[in-house]
Structures are given as structure tokens and as C-alpha cells.
N, CA, C, O and the ligand as a Tripos MOL2 file, in Angstrom:
@<TRIPOS>MOLECULE
protein
  313   311    79     0     0
PROTEIN
NO_CHARGES

@<TRIPOS>ATOM
      1 N         -10.2320   14.8960   19.3140 N.3       1 MET1
      2 CA        -10.3430   14.9110   20.7060 C.3       1 MET1
      3 C         -11.3900   13.9330   21.1380 C.2       1 MET1
      4 O         -12.5210   13.9240   20.6510 O.2       1 MET1
      5 N         -10.9940   13.1420   22.0330 N.am      2 LYS2
      6 CA        -11.9350   12.1810   22.6540 C.3       2 LYS2
      7 C         -12.0730   12.2560   24.1980 C.2       2 LYS2
      8 O         -11.0980   12.5250   24.9010 O.2       2 LYS2
      9 N         -13.2420   12.0250   24.6830 N.am      3 CYS3
     10 CA        -13.3430   12.0300   26.1240 C.3       3 CYS3
     11 C         -12.8860   10.8270   26.7790 C.2       3 CYS3
     12 O         -13.2930    9.7190   26.4290 O.2       3 CYS3
     13 N         -11.9550   11.0200   27.8330 N.am      4 ALA4
     14 CA        -11.4550    9.8230   28.4300 C.3       4 ALA4
     15 C         -12.3970    8.8880   29.1710 C.2       4 ALA4
     16 O         -12.2100    7.6830   29.3420 O.2       4 ALA4
     17 N         -13.5090    9.6570   29.6160 N.am      5 ARG5
     18 CA        -14.5160    8.9000   30.5300 C.3       5 ARG5
     19 C         -15.5040    8.1890   29.6970 C.2       5 ARG5
     20 O         -15.7880    7.0230   29.9720 O.2       5 ARG5
     21 N         -16.0960    8.8530   28.6130 N.am      6 CYS6
     22 CA        -17.1940    8.2290   27.9130 C.3       6 CYS6
     23 C         -16.8720    7.8700   26.4750 C.2       6 CYS6
     24 O         -17.5730    7.1100   25.8070 O.2       6 CYS6
     25 N         -15.8280    8.4280   26.0620 N.am      7 GLY7
     26 CA        -15.1750    8.1620   24.5690 C.3       7 GLY7
     27 C         -16.0230    8.9300   23.5730 C.2       7 GLY7
     28 O         -16.0100    8.6130   22.3830 O.2       7 GLY7
     29 N         -16.7710    9.9460   24.0360 N.am      8 SER8
     30 CA        -17.5050   10.7400   23.0690 C.3       8 SER8
     31 C         -16.4960   11.8840   22.4060 C.2       8 SER8
     32 O         -15.5910   12.4400   23.0280 O.2       8 SER8
     33 N         -16.8010   12.0950   21.1700 N.am      9 GLU9
     34 CA        -15.9410   13.0580   20.5300 C.3       9 GLU9
     35 C         -16.5210   14.5790   20.4550 C.2       9 GLU9
     36 O         -15.9710   15.5040   19.8580 O.2       9 GLU9
     37 N         -17.7160   14.6510   21.1650 N.am     10 ASN10
     38 CA        -18.4380   15.9190   21.3030 C.3      10 ASN10
     39 C         -17.7600   16.6790   22.4470 C.2      10 ASN10
     40 O         -18.3540   16.8810   23.5070 O.2      10 ASN10
     41 N         -16.4270   17.1270   22.2060 N.am     11 VAL11
     42 CA        -15.8160   17.8120   23.1670 C.3      11 VAL11
     43 C         -15.4560   19.3300   22.8650 C.2      11 VAL11
     44 O         -14.9010   19.5880   21.7960 O.2      11 VAL11
     45 N         -15.7160   20.2240   23.6600 N.am     12 SER12
     46 CA        -15.4500   21.5390   23.3550 C.3      12 SER12
     47 C         -14.2090   22.0880   24.0320 C.2      12 SER12
     48 O         -14.0550   21.9560   25.2460 O.2      12 SER12
     49 N         -13.3170   22.7050   23.2590 N.am     13 VAL13
     50 CA        -12.0010   23.1470   23.7430 C.3      13 VAL13
     51 C         -12.0260   24.6460   23.9300 C.2      13 VAL13
     52 O         -12.3670   25.4110   23.0270 O.2      13 VAL13
     53 N         -11.6330   25.0570   25.1950 N.am     14 GLN14
     54 CA        -11.6630   26.4430   25.5150 C.3      14 GLN14
     55 C         -10.2670   26.8580   26.0450 C.2      14 GLN14
     56 O          -9.4990   25.9950   26.4710 O.2      14 GLN14
     57 N          -9.9520   28.0890   26.0250 N.am     15 THR15
     58 CA         -8.8790   28.7380   26.6040 C.3      15 THR15
     59 C          -9.1570   29.4090   27.8290 C.2      15 THR15
     60 O          -9.9410   30.3580   27.7880 O.2      15 THR15
     61 N          -8.6300   29.0630   28.9430 N.am     16 GLU16
     62 CA         -8.9310   29.7240   30.1840 C.3      16 GLU16
     63 C          -7.6980   30.4620   30.7530 C.2      16 GLU16
     64 O          -6.6130   29.8800   30.7590 O.2      16 GLU16
     65 N          -7.8080   31.6090   31.1910 N.am     17 MET17
     66 CA         -6.8850   32.4810   31.8550 C.3      17 MET17
     67 C          -6.8250   32.1360   33.3230 C.2      17 MET17
     68 O          -7.8610   32.2170   33.9820 O.2      17 MET17
     69 N          -5.6700   31.7480   33.9010 N.am     18 VAL18
     70 CA         -5.4720   31.4670   35.1970 C.3      18 VAL18
     71 C          -4.2250   32.2850   35.8170 C.2      18 VAL18
     72 O          -3.3320   32.7880   35.1360 O.2      18 VAL18
     73 N          -4.3040   32.3260   37.0720 N.am     19 GLY19
     74 CA         -3.1630   33.0080   37.8250 C.3      19 GLY19
     75 C          -3.0290   34.5300   37.6080 C.2      19 GLY19
     76 O          -2.0310   35.1610   37.9550 O.2      19 GLY19
     77 N          -4.1150   35.0760   37.0060 N.am     20 GLY20
     78 CA         -4.1270   36.6060   36.8520 C.3      20 GLY20
     79 C          -4.2260   37.3110   38.1030 C.2      20 GLY20
     80 O          -5.2840   37.2540   38.7290 O.2      20 GLY20
     81 N          -3.2030   37.9970   38.5600 N.am     21 LYS21
     82 CA         -3.2200   38.6840   39.8340 C.3      21 LYS21
     83 C          -2.9650   40.1740   39.5450 C.2      21 LYS21
     84 O          -1.8470   40.4960   39.1430 O.2      21 LYS21
     85 N          -3.8120   41.0000   39.7010 N.am     22 ALA22
     86 CA         -3.6880   42.5060   39.5050 C.3      22 ALA22
     87 C          -3.4860   43.1030   40.9230 C.2      22 ALA22
     88 O          -4.2850   42.9470   41.8470 O.2      22 ALA22
     89 N          -2.3630   43.7810   40.9880 N.am     23 LYS23
     90 CA         -2.1460   44.5240   42.3100 C.3      23 LYS23
     91 C          -2.9400   46.0050   42.0860 C.2      23 LYS23
     92 O          -2.6110   46.8420   41.2450 O.2      23 LYS23
     93 N          -3.9010   46.1070   42.9030 N.am     24 LEU24
     94 CA         -4.5170   47.3160   42.7770 C.3      24 LEU24
     95 C          -4.0190   48.3250   43.8440 C.2      24 LEU24
     96 O          -4.1030   48.1170   45.0540 O.2      24 LEU24
     97 N          -3.4960   49.4300   43.2830 N.am     25 ARG25
     98 CA         -2.9050   50.4070   44.1230 C.3      25 ARG25
     99 C          -3.8510   51.5790   44.1900 C.2      25 ARG25
    100 O          -4.4190   51.9720   43.1700 O.2      25 ARG25
    101 N          -4.0360   52.1500   45.3710 N.am     26 LYS26
    102 CA         -4.9120   53.2740   45.6080 C.3      26 LYS26
    103 C          -4.1870   54.5210   45.0320 C.2      26 LYS26
    104 O          -3.0850   54.9070   45.4210 O.2      26 LYS26
    105 N          -4.9360   55.1110   44.0530 N.am     27 THR27
    106 CA         -4.4150   56.3010   43.5880 C.3      27 THR27
    107 C          -5.0590   57.5620   44.0070 C.2      27 THR27
    108 O          -6.0480   58.0060   43.4250 O.2      27 THR27
    109 N          -4.4530   58.1830   45.0970 N.am     28 GLY28
    110 CA         -4.9750   59.3040   45.7750 C.3      28 GLY28
    111 C          -4.6460   60.6380   44.9390 C.2      28 GLY28
    112 O          -3.9570   60.6620   43.9190 O.2      28 GLY28
    113 N          -5.2180   61.6640   45.5070 N.am     29 CYS29
    114 CA         -4.9620   63.0210   44.8920 C.3      29 CYS29
    115 C          -3.5540   63.4210   44.9180 C.2      29 CYS29
    116 O          -3.1140   64.0490   43.9550 O.2      29 CYS29
    117 N          -2.7450   63.1120   45.9750 N.am     30 LEU30
    118 CA         -1.4220   63.6340   46.1560 C.3      30 LEU30
    119 C          -0.5580   62.7030   45.1420 C.2      30 LEU30
    120 O           0.3970   63.1790   44.5290 O.2      30 LEU30
    121 N          -0.9070   61.5020   45.0190 N.am     31 TRP31
    122 CA         -0.1170   60.6470   44.0240 C.3      31 TRP31
    123 C          -0.2110   61.2540   42.5270 C.2      31 TRP31
    124 O           0.7650   61.4050   41.7910 O.2      31 TRP31
    125 N          -1.4340   61.5510   42.2270 N.am     32 SER32
    126 CA         -1.6920   62.1170   40.7780 C.3      32 SER32
    127 C          -0.9140   63.3170   40.5720 C.2      32 SER32
    128 O          -0.3080   63.5080   39.5170 O.2      32 SER32
    129 N          -0.9030   64.2700   41.6960 N.am     33 ILE33
    130 CA         -0.2420   65.4890   41.5330 C.3      33 ILE33
    131 C           1.3010   65.2780   41.4060 C.2      33 ILE33
    132 O           2.0180   65.8410   40.5790 O.2      33 ILE33
    133 N           1.7190   64.3350   42.4000 N.am     34 GLY34
    134 CA          3.1520   63.9500   42.3560 C.3      34 GLY34
    135 C           3.6260   63.2730   40.9360 C.2      34 GLY34
    136 O           4.7480   63.4670   40.4680 O.2      34 GLY34
    137 N           2.7460   62.5540   40.3870 N.am     35 ARG35
    138 CA          2.9680   62.0100   39.0960 C.3      35 ARG35
    139 C           3.0540   62.9840   37.9910 C.2      35 ARG35
    140 O           3.8610   62.9140   37.0640 O.2      35 ARG35
    141 N           2.1290   63.9280   38.1660 N.am     36 LEU36
    142 CA          2.1380   64.9780   37.1290 C.3      36 LEU36
    143 C           3.3370   65.7350   37.1740 C.2      36 LEU36
    144 O           3.8500   66.0790   36.1090 O.2      36 LEU36
    145 N           3.9240   66.0850   38.4040 N.am     37 CYS37
    146 CA          5.1930   66.7950   38.5700 C.3      37 CYS37
    147 C           6.2110   65.9150   37.9750 C.2      37 CYS37
    148 O           7.0250   66.4740   37.2400 O.2      37 CYS37
    149 N           6.3190   64.6870   38.1460 N.am     38 LEU38
    150 CA          7.3630   63.8520   37.6760 C.3      38 LEU38
    151 C           7.3560   63.8480   36.1780 C.2      38 LEU38
    152 O           8.3890   63.9720   35.5200 O.2      38 LEU38
    153 N           6.1540   63.6990   35.6520 N.am     39 ILE39
    154 CA          6.0560   63.7090   34.1350 C.3      39 ILE39
    155 C           6.5940   65.0330   33.5990 C.2      39 ILE39
    156 O           7.3640   65.0380   32.6380 O.2      39 ILE39
    157 N           6.1810   66.2180   34.2360 N.am     40 LEU40
    158 CA          6.6900   67.3580   33.8080 C.3      40 LEU40
    159 C           8.2980   67.5220   33.9630 C.2      40 LEU40
    160 O           9.0010   67.9540   33.0500 O.2      40 LEU40
    161 N           8.7470   67.1600   35.1170 N.am     41 CYS41
    162 CA         10.2490   67.2550   35.3980 C.3      41 CYS41
    163 C          11.0030   66.3120   34.4090 C.2      41 CYS41
    164 O          12.1040   66.6530   33.9760 O.2      41 CYS41
    165 N          10.4350   65.1510   34.0500 N.am     42 THR42
    166 CA         11.2950   64.2160   33.2430 C.3      42 THR42
    167 C          10.8720   64.2580   31.8250 C.2      42 THR42
    168 O          11.1650   63.3310   31.0710 O.2      42 THR42
    169 N          10.1260   65.3990   31.3800 N.am     43 CYS43
    170 CA          9.7140   65.6230   30.0310 C.3      43 CYS43
    171 C           9.0080   64.4600   29.4810 C.2      43 CYS43
    172 O           9.2340   64.0770   28.3330 O.2      43 CYS43
    173 N           8.0580   63.8130   30.3500 N.am     44 GLY44
    174 CA          7.3500   62.7090   29.7860 C.3      44 GLY44
    175 C           7.8780   61.2570   29.9290 C.2      44 GLY44
    176 O           7.2440   60.2480   29.6220 O.2      44 GLY44
    177 N           9.0590   61.2990   30.4100 N.am     45 LEU45
    178 CA          9.8310   59.9090   30.4260 C.3      45 LEU45
    179 C           9.1780   59.1250   31.4970 C.2      45 LEU45
    180 O           9.0950   57.9030   31.3670 O.2      45 LEU45
    181 N           8.7100   59.7160   32.5380 N.am     46 TRP46
    182 CA          7.9600   59.0190   33.5670 C.3      46 TRP46
    183 C           6.7970   58.2690   33.2250 C.2      46 TRP46
    184 O           6.3950   57.2950   33.8610 O.2      46 TRP46
    185 N           6.2030   58.8070   32.0800 N.am     47 LEU47
    186 CA          4.9300   58.1390   31.6130 C.3      47 LEU47
    187 C           5.3890   56.6920   31.1250 C.2      47 LEU47
    188 O           4.7240   55.6980   31.4140 O.2      47 LEU47
    189 N           6.5550   56.6230   30.3740 N.am     48 LEU48
    190 CA          6.9510   55.3740   29.9450 C.3      48 LEU48
    191 C           7.3240   54.4170   31.0650 C.2      48 LEU48
    192 O           6.9850   53.2370   30.9750 O.2      48 LEU48
    193 N           7.9880   54.8520   32.0910 N.am     49 VAL49
    194 CA          8.2250   53.9790   33.2330 C.3      49 VAL49
    195 C           7.0430   53.5850   33.8060 C.2      49 VAL49
    196 O           6.9310   52.4030   34.1300 O.2      49 VAL49
    197 N           5.9780   54.4870   34.0270 N.am     50 GLY50
    198 CA          4.8150   54.1520   34.7430 C.3      50 GLY50
    199 C           4.0850   53.0580   34.0000 C.2      50 GLY50
    200 O           3.7120   52.0460   34.5930 O.2      50 GLY50
    201 N           3.8680   53.2530   32.6640 N.am     51 LYS51
    202 CA          3.3360   52.2120   31.7660 C.3      51 LYS51
    203 C           3.9690   50.7790   31.9060 C.2      51 LYS51
    204 O           3.3120   49.7440   32.0190 O.2      51 LYS51
    205 N           5.1790   50.8580   31.8860 N.am     52 ARG52
    206 CA          5.9460   49.4970   32.0070 C.3      52 ARG52
    207 C           5.6830   48.9110   33.3330 C.2      52 ARG52
    208 O           5.5080   47.6950   33.4020 O.2      52 ARG52
    209 N           5.6380   49.6110   34.3490 N.am     53 LYS53
    210 CA          5.3190   49.1200   35.6600 C.3      53 LYS53
    211 C           3.9830   48.4980   35.6880 C.2      53 LYS53
    212 O           3.7770   47.3980   36.2020 O.2      53 LYS53
    213 N           3.0750   49.2290   35.1210 N.am     54 GLY54
    214 CA          1.6510   48.8710   35.2160 C.3      54 GLY54
    215 C           1.3650   47.4510   34.4370 C.2      54 GLY54
    216 O           0.5120   46.6660   34.8520 O.2      54 GLY54
    217 N           2.0730   47.2270   33.3970 N.am     55 THR55
    218 CA          1.8840   45.9690   32.6250 C.3      55 THR55
    219 C           2.4960   44.8480   33.2610 C.2      55 THR55
    220 O           2.0600   43.7090   33.0940 O.2      55 THR55
    221 N           3.5660   45.1280   34.0420 N.am     56 ASN56
    222 CA          4.2140   44.0150   34.8030 C.3      56 ASN56
    223 C           3.4860   43.4900   35.8500 C.2      56 ASN56
    224 O           3.7650   42.3780   36.2980 O.2      56 ASN56
    225 N           2.4160   44.2840   36.3740 N.am     57 ASN57
    226 CA          1.8040   43.8550   37.5810 C.3      57 ASN57
    227 C           0.8350   42.5660   37.3280 C.2      57 ASN57
    228 O           0.5110   41.7610   38.2020 O.2      57 ASN57
    229 N           0.4670   42.5340   36.0580 N.am     58 ILE58
    230 CA         -0.5900   41.4470   35.8470 C.3      58 ILE58
    231 C           0.0580   40.3330   35.0030 C.2      58 ILE58
    232 O           0.5910   40.5070   33.9070 O.2      58 ILE58
    233 N          -0.0570   39.2080   35.6390 N.am     59 LYS59
    234 CA          0.4990   38.0700   34.8250 C.3      59 LYS59
    235 C          -0.5500   36.9780   34.5940 C.2      59 LYS59
    236 O          -1.1660   36.4540   35.5210 O.2      59 LYS59
    237 N          -0.7190   36.6650   33.2980 N.am     60 TYR60
    238 CA         -1.7050   35.6470   32.9280 C.3      60 TYR60
    239 C          -1.0440   34.4550   32.3210 C.2      60 TYR60
    240 O          -0.0250   34.5360   31.6340 O.2      60 TYR60
    241 N          -1.7070   33.2750   32.6210 N.am     61 LYS61
    242 CA         -1.3980   32.0700   32.1070 C.3      61 LYS61
    243 C          -2.5340   31.4840   31.3510 C.2      61 LYS61
    244 O          -3.6440   31.3560   31.8680 O.2      61 LYS61
    245 N          -2.2550   31.1090   30.0750 N.am     62 ASN62
    246 CA         -3.3810   30.3960   29.2790 C.3      62 ASN62
    247 C          -3.3400   28.8660   29.5010 C.2      62 ASN62
    248 O          -2.3170   28.2080   29.3140 O.2      62 ASN62
    249 N          -4.4560   28.3680   29.8910 N.am     63 ARG63
    250 CA         -4.7070   26.9580   29.9250 C.3      63 ARG63
    251 C          -5.6600   26.5170   28.9390 C.2      63 ARG63
    252 O          -6.6210   27.2280   28.6450 O.2      63 ARG63
    253 N          -5.4510   25.3260   28.3770 N.am     64 THR64
    254 CA         -6.5000   24.7390   27.5160 C.3      64 THR64
    255 C          -7.3680   23.8450   28.2420 C.2      64 THR64
    256 O          -6.9050   22.8740   28.8410 O.2      64 THR64
    257 N          -8.7020   24.1380   28.2250 N.am     65 VAL65
    258 CA         -9.6650   23.3410   28.9730 C.3      65 VAL65
    259 C         -10.5050   22.5600   28.0270 C.2      65 VAL65
    260 O         -11.0070   23.1430   27.0660 O.2      65 VAL65
    261 N         -10.6990   21.3050   28.2160 N.am     66 CYS66
    262 CA        -11.4760   20.3740   27.3850 C.3      66 CYS66
    263 C         -12.8540   20.0230   28.1400 C.2      66 CYS66
    264 O         -12.7550   19.4740   29.2380 O.2      66 CYS66
    265 N         -13.8850   20.2490   27.7240 N.am     67 ILE67
    266 CA        -15.1400   19.8680   28.3790 C.3      67 ILE67
    267 C         -16.0410   19.0250   27.5240 C.2      67 ILE67
    268 O         -16.4700   19.4540   26.4520 O.2      67 ILE67
    269 N         -16.3270   17.8520   27.9750 N.am     68 CYS68
    270 CA        -17.1680   16.9220   27.2810 C.3      68 CYS68
    271 C         -18.6240   17.3210   27.3090 C.2      68 CYS68
    272 O         -19.2270   17.4850   28.3700 O.2      68 CYS68
    273 N         -19.1680   17.4700   26.1360 N.am     69 GLN69
    274 CA        -20.5540   17.8340   26.1490 C.3      69 GLN69
    275 C         -21.5830   16.7280   26.3690 C.2      69 GLN69
    276 O         -22.7820   16.9470   26.5440 O.2      69 GLN69
    277 N         -20.9950   15.4790   26.3450 N.am     70 ASN70
    278 CA        -21.8600   14.2880   26.7280 C.3      70 ASN70
    279 C         -22.0190   13.9610   28.1540 C.2      70 ASN70
    280 O         -23.1380   13.7390   28.6160 O.2      70 ASN70
    281 N         -20.9350   13.9210   28.8860 N.am     71 CYS71
    282 CA        -20.9020   13.6400   30.3080 C.3      71 CYS71
    283 C         -20.4280   14.6290   31.2180 C.2      71 CYS71
    284 O         -20.5480   14.4450   32.4300 O.2      71 CYS71
    285 N         -19.8870   15.6890   30.7430 N.am     72 GLY72
    286 CA        -19.5380   16.9580   31.5660 C.3      72 GLY72
    287 C         -18.1270   16.7640   32.0970 C.2      72 GLY72
    288 O         -17.6450   17.5500   32.9130 O.2      72 GLY72
    289 N         -17.5080   15.7700   31.6540 N.am     73 ASN73
    290 CA        -15.9910   15.5060   32.0230 C.3      73 ASN73
    291 C         -15.1200   16.8030   31.6520 C.2      73 ASN73
    292 O         -15.2400   17.3110   30.5370 O.2      73 ASN73
    293 N         -14.2920   17.2980   32.5570 N.am     74 LYS74
    294 CA        -13.4810   18.4450   32.3810 C.3      74 LYS74
    295 C         -12.0120   18.0040   32.5950 C.2      74 LYS74
    296 O         -11.7250   17.2780   33.5470 O.2      74 LYS74
    297 N         -11.1220   18.4180   31.7540 N.am     75 TRP75
    298 CA         -9.6740   18.1880   31.9700 C.3      75 TRP75
    299 C          -8.9500   19.2370   31.2450 C.2      75 TRP75
    300 O          -9.4520   19.8700   30.3160 O.2      75 TRP75
    301 N          -7.6690   19.4210   31.7190 N.am     76 TYR76
    302 CA         -6.7140   20.2840   31.1330 C.3      76 TYR76
    303 C          -5.6140   19.6840   30.3210 C.2      76 TYR76
    304 O          -4.9900   18.6900   30.6930 O.2      76 TYR76
    305 N          -5.3880   20.3350   29.1650 N.am     77 LEU77
    306 CA         -4.3570   19.8080   28.3170 C.3      77 LEU77
    307 C          -2.9110   20.1450   28.7330 C.2      77 LEU77
    308 O          -1.9710   19.3740   28.5390 O.2      77 LEU77
    309 N          -2.7970   21.4140   29.3490 N.am     78 ASN78
    310 CA         -1.4010   21.7900   29.8230 C.3      78 ASN78
    311 C          -1.4040   22.4550   31.1290 C.2      78 ASN78
    312 O          -0.3440   22.8170   31.6400 O.2      78 ASN78
    313 ZN        -17.4650   12.4140   28.2070 Zn       79 ZN79
@<TRIPOS>BOND
     1     1     2 1
     2     2     3 1
     3     3     4 2
     4     3     5 am
     5     5     6 1
     6     6     7 1
     7     7     8 2
     8     7     9 am
     9     9    10 1
    10    10    11 1
    11    11    12 2
    12    11    13 am
    13    13    14 1
    14    14    15 1
    15    15    16 2
    16    15    17 am
    17    17    18 1
    18    18    19 1
    19    19    20 2
    20    19    21 am
    21    21    22 1
    22    22    23 1
    23    23    24 2
    24    23    25 am
    25    25    26 1
    26    26    27 1
    27    27    28 2
    28    27    29 am
    29    29    30 1
    30    30    31 1
    31    31    32 2
    32    31    33 am
    33    33    34 1
    34    34    35 1
    35    35    36 2
    36    35    37 am
    37    37    38 1
    38    38    39 1
    39    39    40 2
    40    39    41 am
    41    41    42 1
    42    42    43 1
    43    43    44 2
    44    43    45 am
    45    45    46 1
    46    46    47 1
    47    47    48 2
    48    47    49 am
    49    49    50 1
    50    50    51 1
    51    51    52 2
    52    51    53 am
    53    53    54 1
    54    54    55 1
    55    55    56 2
    56    55    57 am
    57    57    58 1
    58    58    59 1
    59    59    60 2
    60    59    61 am
    61    61    62 1
    62    62    63 1
    63    63    64 2
    64    63    65 am
    65    65    66 1
    66    66    67 1
    67    67    68 2
    68    67    69 am
    69    69    70 1
    70    70    71 1
    71    71    72 2
    72    71    73 am
    73    73    74 1
    74    74    75 1
    75    75    76 2
    76    75    77 am
    77    77    78 1
    78    78    79 1
    79    79    80 2
    80    79    81 am
    81    81    82 1
    82    82    83 1
    83    83    84 2
    84    83    85 am
    85    85    86 1
    86    86    87 1
    87    87    88 2
    88    87    89 am
    89    89    90 1
    90    90    91 1
    91    91    92 2
    92    91    93 am
    93    93    94 1
    94    94    95 1
    95    95    96 2
    96    95    97 am
    97    97    98 1
    98    98    99 1
    99    99   100 2
   100    99   101 am
   101   101   102 1
   102   102   103 1
   103   103   104 2
   104   103   105 am
   105   105   106 1
   106   106   107 1
   107   107   108 2
   108   107   109 am
   109   109   110 1
   110   110   111 1
   111   111   112 2
   112   111   113 am
   113   113   114 1
   114   114   115 1
   115   115   116 2
   116   115   117 am
   117   117   118 1
   118   118   119 1
   119   119   120 2
   120   119   121 am
   121   121   122 1
   122   122   123 1
   123   123   124 2
   124   123   125 am
   125   125   126 1
   126   126   127 1
   127   127   128 2
   128   127   129 am
   129   129   130 1
   130   130   131 1
   131   131   132 2
   132   131   133 am
   133   133   134 1
   134   134   135 1
   135   135   136 2
   136   135   137 am
   137   137   138 1
   138   138   139 1
   139   139   140 2
   140   139   141 am
   141   141   142 1
   142   142   143 1
   143   143   144 2
   144   143   145 am
   145   145   146 1
   146   146   147 1
   147   147   148 2
   148   147   149 am
   149   149   150 1
   150   150   151 1
   151   151   152 2
   152   151   153 am
   153   153   154 1
   154   154   155 1
   155   155   156 2
   156   155   157 am
   157   157   158 1
   158   158   159 1
   159   159   160 2
   160   159   161 am
   161   161   162 1
   162   162   163 1
   163   163   164 2
   164   163   165 am
   165   165   166 1
   166   166   167 1
   167   167   168 2
   168   167   169 am
   169   169   170 1
   170   170   171 1
   171   171   172 2
   172   171   173 am
   173   173   174 1
   174   174   175 1
   175   175   176 2
   176   175   177 am
   177   177   178 1
   178   178   179 1
   179   179   180 2
   180   179   181 am
   181   181   182 1
   182   182   183 1
   183   183   184 2
   184   183   185 am
   185   185   186 1
   186   186   187 1
   187   187   188 2
   188   187   189 am
   189   189   190 1
   190   190   191 1
   191   191   192 2
   192   191   193 am
   193   193   194 1
   194   194   195 1
   195   195   196 2
   196   195   197 am
   197   197   198 1
   198   198   199 1
   199   199   200 2
   200   199   201 am
   201   201   202 1
   202   202   203 1
   203   203   204 2
   204   203   205 am
   205   205   206 1
   206   206   207 1
   207   207   208 2
   208   207   209 am
   209   209   210 1
   210   210   211 1
   211   211   212 2
   212   211   213 am
   213   213   214 1
   214   214   215 1
   215   215   216 2
   216   215   217 am
   217   217   218 1
   218   218   219 1
   219   219   220 2
   220   219   221 am
   221   221   222 1
   222   222   223 1
   223   223   224 2
   224   223   225 am
   225   225   226 1
   226   226   227 1
   227   227   228 2
   228   227   229 am
   229   229   230 1
   230   230   231 1
   231   231   232 2
   232   231   233 am
   233   233   234 1
   234   234   235 1
   235   235   236 2
   236   235   237 am
   237   237   238 1
   238   238   239 1
   239   239   240 2
   240   239   241 am
   241   241   242 1
   242   242   243 1
   243   243   244 2
   244   243   245 am
   245   245   246 1
   246   246   247 1
   247   247   248 2
   248   247   249 am
   249   249   250 1
   250   250   251 1
   251   251   252 2
   252   251   253 am
   253   253   254 1
   254   254   255 1
   255   255   256 2
   256   255   257 am
   257   257   258 1
   258   258   259 1
   259   259   260 2
   260   259   261 am
   261   261   262 1
   262   262   263 1
   263   263   264 2
   264   263   265 am
   265   265   266 1
   266   266   267 1
   267   267   268 2
   268   267   269 am
   269   269   270 1
   270   270   271 1
   271   271   272 2
   272   271   273 am
   273   273   274 1
   274   274   275 1
   275   275   276 2
   276   275   277 am
   277   277   278 1
   278   278   279 1
   279   279   280 2
   280   279   281 am
   281   281   282 1
   282   282   283 1
   283   283   284 2
   284   283   285 am
   285   285   286 1
   286   286   287 1
   287   287   288 2
   288   287   289 am
   289   289   290 1
   290   290   291 1
   291   291   292 2
   292   291   293 am
   293   293   294 1
   294   294   295 1
   295   295   296 2
   296   295   297 am
   297   297   298 1
   298   298   299 1
   299   299   300 2
   300   299   301 am
   301   301   302 1
   302   302   303 1
   303   303   304 2
   304   303   305 am
   305   305   306 1
   306   306   307 1
   307   307   308 2
   308   307   309 am
   309   309   310 1
   310   310   311 1
   311   311   312 2
@<TRIPOS>SUBSTRUCTURE
     1 MET1         2 RESIDUE 1 A MET
     2 LYS2         6 RESIDUE 1 A LYS
     3 CYS3        10 RESIDUE 1 A CYS
     4 ALA4        14 RESIDUE 1 A ALA
     5 ARG5        18 RESIDUE 1 A ARG
     6 CYS6        22 RESIDUE 1 A CYS
     7 GLY7        26 RESIDUE 1 A GLY
     8 SER8        30 RESIDUE 1 A SER
     9 GLU9        34 RESIDUE 1 A GLU
    10 ASN10       38 RESIDUE 1 A ASN
    11 VAL11       42 RESIDUE 1 A VAL
    12 SER12       46 RESIDUE 1 A SER
    13 VAL13       50 RESIDUE 1 A VAL
    14 GLN14       54 RESIDUE 1 A GLN
    15 THR15       58 RESIDUE 1 A THR
    16 GLU16       62 RESIDUE 1 A GLU
    17 MET17       66 RESIDUE 1 A MET
    18 VAL18       70 RESIDUE 1 A VAL
    19 GLY19       74 RESIDUE 1 A GLY
    20 GLY20       78 RESIDUE 1 A GLY
    21 LYS21       82 RESIDUE 1 A LYS
    22 ALA22       86 RESIDUE 1 A ALA
    23 LYS23       90 RESIDUE 1 A LYS
    24 LEU24       94 RESIDUE 1 A LEU
    25 ARG25       98 RESIDUE 1 A ARG
    26 LYS26      102 RESIDUE 1 A LYS
    27 THR27      106 RESIDUE 1 A THR
    28 GLY28      110 RESIDUE 1 A GLY
    29 CYS29      114 RESIDUE 1 A CYS
    30 LEU30      118 RESIDUE 1 A LEU
    31 TRP31      122 RESIDUE 1 A TRP
    32 SER32      126 RESIDUE 1 A SER
    33 ILE33      130 RESIDUE 1 A ILE
    34 GLY34      134 RESIDUE 1 A GLY
    35 ARG35      138 RESIDUE 1 A ARG
    36 LEU36      142 RESIDUE 1 A LEU
    37 CYS37      146 RESIDUE 1 A CYS
    38 LEU38      150 RESIDUE 1 A LEU
    39 ILE39      154 RESIDUE 1 A ILE
    40 LEU40      158 RESIDUE 1 A LEU
    41 CYS41      162 RESIDUE 1 A CYS
    42 THR42      166 RESIDUE 1 A THR
    43 CYS43      170 RESIDUE 1 A CYS
    44 GLY44      174 RESIDUE 1 A GLY
    45 LEU45      178 RESIDUE 1 A LEU
    46 TRP46      182 RESIDUE 1 A TRP
    47 LEU47      186 RESIDUE 1 A LEU
    48 LEU48      190 RESIDUE 1 A LEU
    49 VAL49      194 RESIDUE 1 A VAL
    50 GLY50      198 RESIDUE 1 A GLY
    51 LYS51      202 RESIDUE 1 A LYS
    52 ARG52      206 RESIDUE 1 A ARG
    53 LYS53      210 RESIDUE 1 A LYS
    54 GLY54      214 RESIDUE 1 A GLY
    55 THR55      218 RESIDUE 1 A THR
    56 ASN56      222 RESIDUE 1 A ASN
    57 ASN57      226 RESIDUE 1 A ASN
    58 ILE58      230 RESIDUE 1 A ILE
    59 LYS59      234 RESIDUE 1 A LYS
    60 TYR60      238 RESIDUE 1 A TYR
    61 LYS61      242 RESIDUE 1 A LYS
    62 ASN62      246 RESIDUE 1 A ASN
    63 ARG63      250 RESIDUE 1 A ARG
    64 THR64      254 RESIDUE 1 A THR
    65 VAL65      258 RESIDUE 1 A VAL
    66 CYS66      262 RESIDUE 1 A CYS
    67 ILE67      266 RESIDUE 1 A ILE
    68 CYS68      270 RESIDUE 1 A CYS
    69 GLN69      274 RESIDUE 1 A GLN
    70 ASN70      278 RESIDUE 1 A ASN
    71 CYS71      282 RESIDUE 1 A CYS
    72 GLY72      286 RESIDUE 1 A GLY
    73 ASN73      290 RESIDUE 1 A ASN
    74 LYS74      294 RESIDUE 1 A LYS
    75 TRP75      298 RESIDUE 1 A TRP
    76 TYR76      302 RESIDUE 1 A TYR
    77 LEU77      306 RESIDUE 1 A LEU
    78 ASN78      310 RESIDUE 1 A ASN
    79 ZN79       313 GROUP 0 **** ****
């Protein structure tokens, strides 16, 4: 790996997470009681549904960042 600006090989490669958007939902008292009822009514099936929904809310993309230790030049590989 060589820096495009100064030609130094003293470049650190890092992985950066971008585009991570977490939708924060307010979990009130009523919601937790309602959820508990749903879990009991569906014999725990609701827990699986809820988990799946929770993980889908956050999307992360990994980008490779190269930073030149010599001149401070920063660029992305992908
Ligand atoms: Zn450089």
C-alpha cells in the first residue's frame, strides 16, 4: 500500500462503519405490557418476531479507510 500523494508506504488501513442508522423507538409502560401479553398469547413466538424486527432496523456498511502516517492523506478503498 502506497500513498498517492507522497509515495510513503507508512499507511495504516482501518475499517470504518458508515451508514449505521438506528431507529430508536420509545418503549413506554403500555408497550411493554402489551408486548408481554403478546408473548404470552403467542407462546413466545412474538419474541422471535420482535428480535427479527430489531436487527433489521440497523444497517451498517463497512468501508476500508487508508490513512497515510507521513502526510495525513486519507482515502477510501471501496
Ligand atoms: Zn502520504
